[in-house]
N, C-alpha and C positions, 0 to 999 in steps of 0.2 A: 824379367827374364838374366838366369844369373849364370847361363852357361852356353856354349852353343850344344843343338841339340842335337841327341850321336843319330839321328834322323841326317841329320843335316852334314856328310862323312867329307867333311873340307881335306886339303894335303895337308896344307900348312892348319892348323888348328889357332885360333884365338887365344891365349891364357887369362887375360883382365878380363874381370869379371862385364857383363856386356845390360845394360840397361833396358825397356824398354816401358812404355805406353799401351795401355787394353784399352777397347772403344766396344762396348756389342751394339750387333751389327742386325740389322733386325734383314732379311731376306725377302723377300715378295715371291712367290712363280711368275715363267715368264708368260701368264694371261691369267684372266680376274676370273672372277662366277661361283659357282657349285658345282663341285663335282662329285661327281657320280656313275661308275661303273656303264648305264644306258646314256652318257653323255658326256664328255671332258674324263676319260677314262685314266686320266694319267697325269701326272703334275709335277712337272722342270722348272728348278732351279740356277740359275747362273752365277753362279758363285762367285764375289764381287775378285778385281782385284789390281784394289789399288797399289799405282806403286808403290813400289819399296815396303809395302809389307807381306806379312804372311796371317795363315788361319788357323785358330785353337780348334780342329775340329772333331778331336779327343772327347770336350765338354760342351758341346753348341745342343740343341731339342726342337726337335719338333714340336710345337704347337699349331691343336687347330683343335676345329667342332664337329662333335660328330651326335649327325642323329642320324636314327634308325627304324627304317618307316613301321606302318602294319601289317603285322596278317590279318588277309579274312581266312575261314574254317572254323571248326567247332573246334570250342574249346576240350581236352583231355581231363576223365575225370578226375576231381580231388587233385586240383592245378590252379595259380595262377595265372592268369591272363598275361603276358608280355613277349619281349622280345629282347633279343642280350645274345651280349658277344663274350670272348671270354678275354680280352687282352684288347689295351684298343690302338694295338699295332698291323689286328687284324686282318682291316681293311688292304696293307700293300702287299700283294700279289709280287711283286713279282722289285727289286730297285738296280737303279745299273749305272758307272760313273765313267763317265769319258773326259778322258785333254784332248782336245783340239779334235783329231776324226781315232784317235788308237780308245775303244771299250778297255778302259781297266779292272771294273769290276763291275760280275757282272749275277746275281743272287736270286734264282727262280726258287718259289716256296719260301719266300722268304716272308710268311709270316709261322710256317711248320716251324722252320728253325728256331725263331724268338721261341715257341714256347719249348721246341727241347731242348733251348743250354735255361729259359728260366727255371724249370725244371729243373734245373741240375744246377743251380747258381742262386737259387736266393730263400733267403732265411722267411720260416712261419710269421716274424717278426716285421720283417719287408714286408711280404706280402699285403697284412692286414692292417699296414698303416699306410706307407707312404706310397709303396703301389695301388692300394685303391682310387689313391685321389688322384692320382698324377696319370698310372701304368695299363687305371683299367683295372686290375687285377683281384677276386675278391669270390667269395663261397657265393649260391643262389642270392641268398637272396639282400647281397650291399651287389648284384652284380645286373641285377631285374632294379634296383637304382636307378644306378652308372647308365644305363643301358635303355633306359624309360619310354618306350616309342614314343614317338615322334617330340621327345625335346632335349635340344639340344646342351652339347656336355662339354666344357674344354677339360684337354688333354695335354699331355707337353711327353712325349718319350725320347730316348736315342735312338737315332741311327746306328745301327751293325752297318758301317763301310767300307772296315778293311782297313781304307787312309784316313780315319780318324782315327786312328792307336796314338797317330805323331800327336803333339803338343804345338806345333811349329808348321804349317803345309804352308810351301813359297809360291801362294797363288800371282803376290804382288812387282813378281821378278820373272817371268814368264808370259809369252807374247800367244799365249794359248787360253781357251775359254776350257773350264771346270765345270759342266755340268752336272748334274741329277737330277735323275728320274722315276717317280715313282709311281709304279702299274698299280692301276685299280682292281681288287681280288671282284669275282660276282656275288651277290647277295649269296645265294646258295652254296656257298664254297667256307662262311662264318658265323653266320645269323642265328639262329638258334630257336627259339617258340614251342609253346607245344601244343599249339591244335592241331586236329585231325585231319583230314580229307580238304588239304588246302588246297586253293584259288587262287590265291593271290602269291605271290615272295616276295616278302619285305624289299624294299633299294634302303637304301641310305646317302645320306653327303655329309661332302667333308670341306667347310665352310671356315675361312677367315684363318688360311693356314700362315704361315710367317716360321720362318727357321730361324733361330736364334744365334747367333756366334760372335763369341770375341776376335778382334781384329788385333792381331801388334804389331805398333812398329817401333822399328828396332833402332837402337842408336845407328852412327854413321861408320863407325868403323865394322857393324854386322855386314849393313846395308854395304860396303865396298867390299868384304871376303865375296861375300856368298855372291852378287856383281858379278865379280871377277873368278869366280869356281863356274859358274853356270855362262858362263862366256867364252869358258875357254873350255875343257875339264870336262863339263855337268858334272852332276848330283846326287849319288848313289841313295835314293829314299827306300826304307824296307818296312811293309807292312804283313800282315798275314790275312785275307781273303778266305770266300767259302764258292763252292757249284754247287751244283743238283745233279741228281742225275735218279729220277723213275724207274720203276721194272714192276712188273709181274710176279707173284708167288702165285700160278695158276692151283686147283683145287686136286682133288687126290692124291699126293704125292707127299713121299714118306724123308724127301734130303732136296736138297737145291743147291744146284753151284752157279754163283750169279759171279760176270764181271763186269764190272764196273768203268766205265771208258773216259778213265780222266786222261788227260796228259797235263806232267809241271815235274819238273824241277826239282821239288821239293812236296811232296805230300807230309804233313805231321801228325794227321786224323782225320778214322772216318768217324759216323755215328747213323746209323739208319733204326728206323720206325717201323716197325707194319699194320696194315689198318685194311679193318673189312674194305674191300670196294662199295660193297652195299653201303661201307655205313659214306663215306669220303663223295660220292655220290648218290648220298639219300634227301638233298635239299635241306631247306630249313626245321625237319621235321624231327632231324636227326642230331639231336645228339652229339657234345664234347668229339664234332669229329675233326677238328686241328687235333685234341690233346688225348686221344683213348688209342691208345697200343698199342695193342697185342702180345702173346705169350704163343701163341700158336703150337705147347705145350714143346716146344725147343728144350731141344735135347743138349745142343752143343755148338758149337759158332768157332770157325777156325777160320783166318786170313793167307790170303798166298802173293806174295809180290813180289813179282819177276818169275814165281813157281818156288820160290823161298816159302819154307809154313812159317806161319808166327801166330801166338806165340809153337811153340814145338810137338804141345802137346795141346788139344784138343782145348776148346774154356767151357766148363762142365756147368751150363743151363738146368741142372736138375740141384737137389736139394736148394732146395729156396733160389737159386741160380745165383749165393752168391758168387761166384766167382765172376761174373757176369757184373754184377753189379761194381768190383772192384774196377776191373776194367774204368768200364762205365763215367767215374768217379774219377779216378785218375786221369783218364783223358783231359775231364771237365776241371776238373781242379786249376788248375790254370786263370779257367775264364771267372771267378770269385770274386765278387769286391768288396768283400770283407776278409781283411789284410792278416794270417795270424789264424787261423781259423782249423779247424780241424776236416778233415774226409763229411766224418756224419754234421758238419757244426752249419755247411749250408746248403740244405736239398731235403723238402718236406716230403718226399716221393717214404711209402713204409713201403714193411717186406710184402704187406697185401695188396697194395697196389703192385709196386712193382712186375709180383708174377696173379695178377689178375683175380686174386683168389678172397672168397666174399670173407668178409671180413665179422671175425667172432658176435658174440651178440652183446651190445651196451658201446659198442667202438662206430656205430652211425650218427652222421651228423645232420641227418632231418631231409638231405639231396637228396632231387632226384632222382638219381637213383641207388633206390635203398636194396635193393639184391646184395651186389656187388659192389666192388672200390672199381674207378672206372681202370682198367688199368692200365701200367707209366711202365709197359717193355720199354725200355728206350738201352742200346748196347752203341757201345765204340772200343775204340782202342788209339791209343799213342803212339805213334809212331817212332818221335824223335827220340823216344826212351828205351830203341829197341837197337840204336847201332845208325850213327847215321851216312850219309851217299852222300849227299847234295848241296844241291845250293846252301841251304841255310841251316837245315835240324835235319831235315826228313830223309823221307825217298823216292831219290829220282825214277820217274815213268818217261822219261824223255822218249827214247828208241819205240821205233816200227815191233818192235817186240817186249817190249813191255809191260805189266799185266799187274792188276788188281785183279783178283776173286775171291769171296766171300762165300765158303763152304758153311751152309748150313742141316743141322738133322732137326727132326723133329720125331716127340716118340711115336704118334698116331699118324694116318695121309691127313693134309691137308683139305678139311672139310667144304671151304668157300673160297675164292678166289679174293685176294688180299694185294693193295698199293706197298709196293716197299720203294721206300723214299731212301734215299742215301746223301747222307753231305760228309765230301773230301775239303777240309781244314790245308790247304796251304799257303807257305812264300810266295812272296813277290818281289818283285824290284823295282822300281822306276828308276831310268835313266833320265832324270831331265838337264833341259838345256833350254835357256832359252826360245830359242822359236819348236825342237821338237821335244814328241818323248820319245820312248821308245820302252817295251812292259818282260822283263822276263822274269819267266813262272816257269 
C-alpha cells in the first residue's frame, strides 16, 4: 500500500509512502454442514477484525461447491435431460451487511441484479473463458455440463457488496462485528429443466464454503494515524450500493406511472426489467427466469425526479429502441471491468435480443429457444450526469415530498401481468469510530 486510501479521509494526511504486508485469510461460515433452501437457508460470515489490520474486500472471492438435485417428470421431446442454473451466483436471493447493530447494505433479488450487470459489462470473450470456469456462465451445452445433475462443481465468485469497492476496510480498528449474510433462493426461482409434468422440484446443495480475503497489516505510522482519527473525530467511508423495489404491471393498460419508494440523499442510477409473471412463478419447467426481460411493445420512457422531467424529451423505445439502449449503456459503462473500451465493446446483447425479435435465418445458435432470441430489454438511466444536487453526485430524495416516478408508454395494451423490478444505485457514507457506526444515505 503506497498511500492513504481515498476512502479513509484523514484531516491530517500522511504524505510519506506506506508499506504493508498482505496475508490471505480463509473465512468460514458461522455454521457448518450443507446449505439448502429446506434447511440452513442462510450463510453467515463474521469478517476477521484482528487488531490494527484492514481487509481488501475489493479482490475477495466466495468459493463453494454447488450440486443440483434431480427432477422427476416426463422429458420433453427433442431435448436432453439436465438440470442447470444460468450463473453460479443464482442461489443468492439476498445479501445483507451489518456493522454492529447497523444494517449498511441490503440487496434483495441479488441474483437478478447480478444478471443485469452481467448483460451490461461482460464481453463475449470473458463469458466463454474465465466466466465459464468460475462464474458458471455459458451456452446451453456448457451449462448442462457445469451443472450436471447430482454432480458437485467448484465455483469462485466476487460478491457485489457496496463496501467491497474499497481496497482497505478498517475492520481491525473498530470494536464492532462486520457480519455478511447470504440468503438462499428457492430452487424453483432459478433451477431449469426441460421436463413436463414435473412432480418434484430439483433441490440444490451448497457445501465447502470459504470466503477468500486479503488481510493488510500496515506500518506503525499508518496504524497510529488511523487509530487516532477513529478515536477522535472518526473516519468517513464512502461506497455505492443498490436497493430493490418490485411492482406489478397489470394487463390491459397501454401506459403506466410507477412510483419507486426510494429514500436516499444521492440516487445515481435506476435500472429496471419487465418479466412475465407466469415465467417468474413458473417453477423449474420455465427457462430463463432470471434473464428474460420483455419489451412489451414499449414505446417511450421518462423519469420524474421530485416532479422534474428527466430527460426533458421522452426516451424513444421505437426504432429498435436505440435511444433507450444508449441510456442503458451509459448508465452501466462505469461498471465495466475492461479499461479503455467503447460502449459497444463490453456487452454481448444484440438488437434482436434487446427488442425480443425473431433472429434472421442462420443466426440461431442451436439453443433450446429456437423460435426467437430470449429478450434482454434492460432500461437504465444515469442521474449523476444530469445535474447533481446531493451528498456525493446524485439526486436527493430524502424529504417526505421527494419522489421518483417512471412513466412508461406501450404501443398496445399489455396482454399479461408483468413483474417489474427496479434497482436503485445510490451513494452512502459510513461514519466510523472505534465503537460506533452511523450510516448516511
